[in-house]
C-alpha positions as MATLAB code, in Angstrom:
seq = 'MVLVALCWGLAACAREAPPPPPDRAYTVEELAEKVGCTPEFQGKTSDFRQAACATDATRYMLLDFTTDEKKQAWLDTARLYGATYLVGDRWALTSLEVADMERLHSELGGSLLEGDPTMQH';
ca = [
     168.075   57.551 -115.290;
     167.741   61.689 -115.378;
     169.287   60.894 -111.177;
     172.366   59.149 -112.993;
     172.685   62.001 -115.710;
     172.914   64.664 -112.803;
     175.160   63.152 -110.995;
     177.366   62.161 -113.720;
     177.943   66.026 -114.067;
     178.349   67.250 -110.760;
     181.414   66.165 -108.650;
     179.572   66.299 -105.207;
     178.004   62.858 -105.914;
     181.490   61.830 -106.886;
     182.905   62.768 -102.974;
     179.447   61.643 -100.951;
     181.330   60.038  -97.959;
     180.312   56.092  -97.866;
     178.195   54.999  -95.118;
     179.330   54.015  -91.831;
     179.756   50.690  -91.047;
     176.579   48.583  -89.277;
     176.429   48.537  -85.720;
     177.409   45.420  -84.313;
     177.918   44.462  -80.753;
     181.842   44.892  -80.067;
     183.549   43.094  -77.370;
     186.454   45.607  -74.922;
     189.011   43.574  -76.591;
     187.575   44.014  -80.381;
     187.421   47.622  -79.581;
     190.911   47.563  -78.084;
     192.145   45.948  -81.125;
     190.552   48.561  -83.395;
     192.055   51.723  -81.026;
     195.417   49.985  -81.176;
     195.845   49.166  -77.351;
     196.320   46.626  -74.972;
     193.085   46.616  -72.149;
     193.746   46.742  -68.629;
     190.350   45.717  -67.238;
     189.298   47.375  -64.553;
     186.771   44.886  -63.013;
     183.817   43.273  -64.177;
     179.985   43.815  -62.527;
     177.135   41.992  -63.939;
     176.025   45.049  -66.332;
     179.566   45.802  -68.042;
     183.050   45.412  -68.549;
     185.586   48.018  -68.627;
     188.867   48.129  -69.578;
     191.460   51.388  -69.878;
     194.306   51.584  -72.569;
     196.403   54.199  -74.061;
     198.272   54.427  -77.352;
     200.907   57.644  -77.776;
     198.744   60.114  -78.003;
     195.808   59.432  -76.229;
     193.922   57.582  -73.459;
     190.561   55.322  -73.868;
     188.046   54.054  -72.049;
     186.551   50.975  -73.797;
     183.285   48.932  -71.688;
     180.920   46.404  -73.342;
     177.759   45.917  -71.976;
     174.733   42.984  -71.205;
     172.259   44.819  -72.506;
     171.404   48.711  -74.557;
     169.669   49.735  -71.446;
     172.651   48.999  -69.144;
     174.435   51.022  -71.758;
     172.016   53.914  -71.552;
     172.161   54.005  -67.894;
     176.211   54.163  -67.698;
     175.669   56.398  -70.172;
     173.429   58.768  -68.611;
     175.835   59.318  -65.938;
     179.016   59.074  -67.529;
     178.178   62.104  -69.590;
     177.986   64.339  -66.624;
     181.628   64.177  -66.455;
     182.722   65.399  -70.135;
     184.487   63.563  -72.844;
     183.373   62.437  -75.850;
     181.728   59.242  -76.524;
     181.149   56.917  -79.226;
     178.795   54.435  -78.512;
     176.937   51.164  -80.509;
     174.992   48.192  -79.788;
     175.988   47.101  -76.086;
     179.881   49.398  -75.995;
     181.014   52.140  -75.690;
     184.314   54.115  -75.852;
     185.377   57.491  -74.559;
     187.985   59.668  -74.729;
     188.932   63.674  -74.353;
     190.851   63.621  -77.976;
     187.509   64.686  -80.220;
     189.518   64.020  -83.181;
     190.849   60.455  -82.688;
     186.776   59.680  -81.727;
     185.942   61.318  -85.417;
     188.108   58.807  -86.988;
     187.151   55.727  -84.957;
     183.541   56.757  -85.823;
     184.504   55.836  -89.270;
     185.802   52.532  -88.336;
     183.323   51.605  -85.972;
     180.363   53.174  -86.663;
     178.143   53.723  -83.964;
     177.139   57.391  -82.512;
     179.295   60.564  -81.338;
     178.029   62.151  -78.348;
     179.251   64.829  -76.246;
     179.904   64.928  -72.341;
     178.900   67.978  -70.348;
     181.746   70.347  -71.477;
     181.696   72.286  -68.278;
     182.936   68.761  -66.358;
     185.687   68.488  -68.524;
     189.551   68.498  -66.774;
];
């Protein structure tokens, strides 16, 4: 009751950001739909599927994985090459455009991770 009264008078309580969406296992196709691009598959391995896609302003790499362990193994190597990564339950996407990745983070959930900045082109 006291907390409700306290928040009633504070503008900060009203501006609190909504929580990110729950993490779920997106497919490459679902990620492409959220990004607004058409996936161009780069091949399929036994561990993951990978596709490139682009909007007018940004190029992305979209991936879905068979397990979270496979995702983590891929991510451990990929982060050496720079970029920004948005990763969730058996999926990842990457781009050099941080603002786009932050927007997608609020839509898709997951975690935003930075690659090695010394390796970015």
